[in-house]
C-alpha positions in Angstrom: -34.9 -14.5 -5.6 -34.7 -11.6 -3.7 -31.3 -9.4 -3.8 -30.4 -6.8 -1.4 -27.4 -4.4 -1.7 -26.0 -2.0 0.6 -24.4 1.8 0.0 -22.1 2.8 2.6 -21.7 6.6 2.2 -20.2 7.6 5.6 -17.4 9.3 4.2 -19.6 10.9 1.6 -18.6 14.7 2.7 -14.9 13.8 2.2 -15.9 12.5 -1.5 -18.0 15.9 -2.1 -14.8 17.9 -1.0 -12.6 15.7 -3.0 -14.8 16.4 -6.3 -14.7 20.0 -5.9 -11.1 20.0 -5.3 -9.6 17.3 -7.4 -5.9 18.9 -7.1 -6.2 18.0 -3.3 -6.2 14.0 -4.0 -2.6 13.3 -3.3 -2.4 15.7 -0.2 -4.1 15.0 3.1 -7.7 16.2 3.2 -10.1 17.0 6.0 -13.8 17.9 6.1 -14.2 20.5 9.3 -17.3 21.4 11.1 -17.1 25.1 10.5 -14.3 27.7 9.3 -12.3 28.5 12.7 -9.0 27.2 14.0 -10.8 25.2 17.0 -13.4 23.7 14.5 -13.4 19.5 15.0 -11.8 17.6 11.9 -15.1 15.4 11.2 -13.7 13.0 8.2 -10.3 12.6 6.4 -8.7 10.6 3.9 -6.1 8.1 4.3 -2.9 10.5 3.9 -4.2 12.9 6.9 -5.0 9.3 9.1 -1.1 8.5 8.6 0.0 11.8 9.6 -1.7 11.1 12.9 -4.9 13.1 12.3 -7.7 11.7 13.6 -11.9 12.4 13.5 -12.4 14.9 16.6 -9.1 16.6 16.3 -9.3 20.5 16.2 -8.3 21.9 12.9 -5.2 23.8 14.4 -4.1 20.5 16.2 -4.6 18.8 12.8 -2.5 21.4 10.9 0.3 20.8 13.7 0.5 17.2 12.6 0.0 17.6 8.7 1.2 21.1 7.8 0.1 20.5 4.2 -3.4 19.6 5.3 -6.2 20.9 3.0 -9.6 21.3 4.8 -13.1 23.1 4.1 -16.8 22.9 5.1 -19.1 21.0 3.1 -22.4 22.3 3.5 -25.4 20.6 4.3 -27.3 21.8 1.5 -24.7 20.1 -0.7 -24.7 16.7 0.9 -28.6 16.7 0.3 -28.3 17.5 -3.7 -25.7 14.8 -3.6 -27.8 12.5 -1.3 -30.5 13.2 -3.9 -28.4 12.2 -6.8 -27.5 9.0 -5.2 -30.8 8.1 -4.5 -31.8 9.0 -8.2 -29.1 7.2 -9.6 -29.5 3.7 -7.2 -33.2 4.0 -8.3 -32.1 3.6 -11.8 -31.0 0.1 -10.8 -33.6 -0.7 -8.5 -36.3 -3.6 -9.6 -39.7 -3.2 -8.1 -41.3 -6.6 -7.6 -44.3 -7.0 -10.2 
């Protein structure tokens, strides 16, 4: 019997950011494309979404909706390191056919 699994890591940058800043877990949080007021919001948690923030909003506009919004850039290098970590972790659970 073949078994198939699917891993949805679409919001991985948000998870990386929350791992780096565990003190932000209870706050609205967003990943932004770069460090400037007009940077686009890329990913956000449920608290930010409930404040009206949406992906694509400019960081400055998002702050107007959620004044306690915490945001940061997650670098591509950090994402690729985590992707490699996830791939290794998943490979530990992979059974190759004989």
